[in-house]
N, C-alpha and C positions, 0 to 999 in steps of 0.2 A: 109353462112348465110348473108342474106341481111343486108344493112346498118341500116334498120329500126328495124329488129329483133334484130341485135346486140346491138343496143341503149337500146331497151327495156330490153334485158338480162343484160346490164350493169347498168341500173338503179335499176333492182332488186337485183343485187349483192351489189351496192353502199348502198342501203337502208335495206339490210338484216343484217345477223349477222357476216359475215366474209368479209375479203378484197378479191379483185380480184388478186389472188396470183402472176400470172405471170406478173403483173404491179408492183410489190414491188420494183424491182430494179429502175424503172422509177420514182417511189414516192420519193425514196431516192435522185435522181438526182433533182426532181422538189423542194423538200424541201430546198435542198443546195443552189439552184440557188435563190429562192425566199428569202431566208435568206440574202444572200449576197447583193441582190438588195435593200432590205430594210435597211440593214446596211449602205449602201452607202448613202441612202437618209438622215437617222439620223444622220450621222457624216459628212454631207457635201461634200462628194465625188460627189454626184449627187445633184444639186439644184432644188427644188420644185419651180414652178412659182406661185407668189402671183398676183391675178387679181385684178382689180379695184374695183369689186363687191365681197362681200363674197359668199362663195360656200358651199351649202349644199349637201352633197353626201348621197344618198340612194342606198344601196348595200347590198351584201350578202357575207357569206363566205361559203356557199354550192352552188352547181350547181343548178340553175333554179327553178321556181315554188314557189317562196317566197312571191309574191304579191308586188313587187317593183313599177311596173307601176301604180296599182290603188293608191297605197299610194302617188307616186309622184304626181298624179292628185289631190288628196284630200288635200295634203299640199299646192300644188300651188294655188289652189282655195280658201284655208282659208287664206293664206297670203294676196291675193289679195283683199279679202273681208275686211281685216284689214287694208288696205291702203298702202300695199306695191306693187311694181312692179316687179314681179317675171318673169323670163324667165328659160326655160328648156333646158337642153343639153342631148343628148342620143348618144349612140354608132353607132346606124343606124344598129344593127346586122341584117345580111341578106340582106342588101341593096346593090344594084350593081351600084350605082352612080360611074361615071368616075371621078367626081370633088367632093372632100370634103374640108372643111364642107359645108353641104347643108341645106339651110333654107326649112323648112318643114311646109306646111299647111295641112288642112284637105283634099285638093284635090290633094296632092302629091301622086305620084304613090308608093306605099309600095315596089314595085320591086326596086325603086331606093333608098329609105330611110329606109326600114325596116319597119315591122308592128308597133313595139311599138311605134316609133317617130310619125306616121302618126295617131295612135290612141291618143297619148296624145294631138296632136294638135287639134284633132278633139273632144275630150272631155274637153278641158280647154279653147280652143280659145285664148291661149297665145302664145307668141313668142317660137318657137322650132327650135333648130338647131341640126343637126346630123353629126357624123363624128367620126372615130376611134380616132383621137387625140382630147382628150377632151379639152386641152389647146386651140387649134386652134378653135375648135367649140365655146368656151365660149369667145373668143375674137371677133368672127364674130357675135354672139350675142349681144355683147356689142356695136359694131359698128353700127348694124342696128336698135337697139331698145333701149329705155330708161328704161333699166333693172337696179334695184338696189339690187337684190337677185338672184343668180343663183342655180337652183336645177339640180342636175345631177342623171339621172336615170341610176344606176349602176356607176362604176368606183371607187369601194372601193380600189381596188388594183392599181389604177392609180395614184400612188404616185407623179408623177411629176407635178400634180395640187394641190396646197396647198387647204386646205379646213378649213372652220370655224366649221362645225358640221359634224359628222359621224353618220348615222342611219344605223343600221344593221337589216335586215329582215330576219326572221326564219319561216320555215313550222312547224307550231304547231302540226302537226301530224308525219312527217317524221323526224323532229328534225336534228340531225347531222349524222344520217345514221349509217354506220359501224365505225364512228369514224377515218376513215383513209384519208390521204391526197390523192388529185389527182396523177395518175389515179387509184390507188388501191381503193379509196373511193371518197365520193363527196365533200370533204373539200377543199376549195381554200387555207384557212390559218388555223392556230390552233385555237381552241376554245378560247384560252386565249385573242384573239382579241376582244371578246365581251367585256373585262373589259375597252377598251379604247374608246368604242362607248359612244355618248351622250344618245342614246336611243337603245334599243332592242325592236323589234316590232315582235310579234308572229302573223301569219296569221292563221285564222281558218275560216271554213265555217258552224260550228255548235257551239252549247252551250258548248260542252265539248272540251278541249283543252288538249291533251295527253301530250304535251311537253311545258314547259314554265319556262325559266331560272328566277331565283329570280330578281325582279325589273323590268321585261320586261313588255310591254304593249301589250294587246290583241287587234288585228285588225279583226273584222268580216268581210269577203268577202261576202256580201249579193246579192243574185240574184234579179233581178227586173223584168220589163215586157219583152216580147218576141216581137222582131221586125222582120217583113217580108222583105227580101231583095228585093223582087219584087217590092213593091210599099210603103215600109216604114211603113206599118199597124201595129199598136202596141195593143197587147192584154196582159192580166194578165197571168203570168206562170200557175196559177191555172187551166186555160181553157185546158191544156194539162195533167193535172192529171188523171191517170188512163189509158192513152192512150200510146201505142207502138210507140216509136219514134226511130229515128237515131240519135247518138250523134257523132259529129266530133269535134276533138280537136287537134290542132297542138301548145301546150303551154308546159311549163316545167313539169307540173304534171297533165296530162290528166285524169287520173282516179278520181282525186278530183272533176273535173268538172262533170264527169258522176255520181259519189256519190251524190254530191249536187242535180242533177236533180232527181235520184232515191229517196232521202230524202223528195223531194217535191211531191212524188207520181207517176212520170213517169216511165214507163216501157223502159228501155234505151238498146239499141244495140249500144255499142261504138264502134268508128274507132279511132285509135290513129295514128296521123301524127307527123312527127318530129317537134320539137320546131323551129319556124321561117321558117318552109317549104315554098317554092315558090308553090303556089297551082295551079292546073288546074281544070277545070269543072268536069273532070273524077274522081278526088278525092272525090268530093261531090255527086256524081250519085250512085243510089242504084236500083236494080231490082224490085221496087215497088213505090207506091204513098205516103209512110208514110213520115210524117213531118221529116225534118232534122234541128236539133237544134245544133249550133255551138257558139264558144265564139265570143265576139266582136272583139277581137284580130284577129282571122281567118276571120271574116266578111269583114275587111278593105281590105283584098286581094281577095274578091270575088265581088267587086262592078261592074265588067263588065260582070258577069255571068247572064244569063237569066235563073234563077232557081226559079220557082214559090212555090216550097214546102219548101223552105230553109228559116230559121229563125236564128237571133242570140239572146243571152240572155244578158240583161244588167246585169252589176255586178258593185258594188262600195264599197268602203272602208267605214266601220262604226266603230265606237268607242263609249265607255261608255263616257257621258258627262264629268266626272272628267278627264278620260284619255286624252280626246282630249283638255281640258283646260290646262292640264299639259304640253302636247307637244308644244302647242302654246305659253304657258308662258315662257318656257325655251327657245324657238326659239327666241322669241321677246327679251328676256334678253340678249342673245348672240349677236344678231344683234345690239342692242343698245351699247353694248361693242365696237363693230366694227365700230360705228358711223352711223348706218343706222337706220333711224326712219320712221315710216309710214307717208304718206301724210295726212292721217286722221285716227283719232282713231276709231277702230273697236269695 
């Protein structure tokens, strides 16, 4: 079985009804090691590093596809609009830089920094630093930029970095899957971890949310215009309604992207690629001239390809007005307790 097929099979099992049975012994080991590690941080055996600026961690307790990156972009831009000076750190997953931490801009090669870090730099136009060591990345961010709030894209389990606020993202359709911990299931931590979060945010791309723990906030991931890679031409997604297209997605939950396109009336032939995959032009080619639609996360890795029939679909986090106000109100209150005030009142 190829790596891609095995991963697809594993995801089906994780988000099905039962565990991956042959992984249960490894799950027991994983639970034991993570419990010991967390105990060591709680009881002072290991010391968490407190940074000069408060840290907001946006992470998950399940594997992939929960909407962390769109939420980070939304939160960073919302805080900037209210007078704060946010900066972003990311792991740089999939990046092959020989030197970390790495300053990331919209022009940075995603082969070096990873697709998510480049996408965040492109979307927010804010300082972004990537690196597997979040503490080192945050220190580099503070050295280079006048940042007074750090937002970490992922890093919920990076306990070495002290944080002011924890926000946990969930998939409103897949939930906790089979409720088993890795690698027998998709859980990185126990579901009891939700009780320690400042917010739980459930991502959905439709009006219906099948899974939503009490007290959580719904984030709609709404599709916007479609942008042609060749020349940057922008058209409404509705122009593709009723047409047959190829869909390509190398994200945590590619089927959700295809389903969202189908909900908008497109006839989608989907091609699933591994999350954070390093793409080649061959991954995007088909034996016809039908339009090829991909996520913006995939598009940042295709900038050097000369592909005239290829488009990416804009997507953004959207909240009910009351929910957005609630998130920002609590974040501002917590920042105020940490001694951080906006330069101007938003």
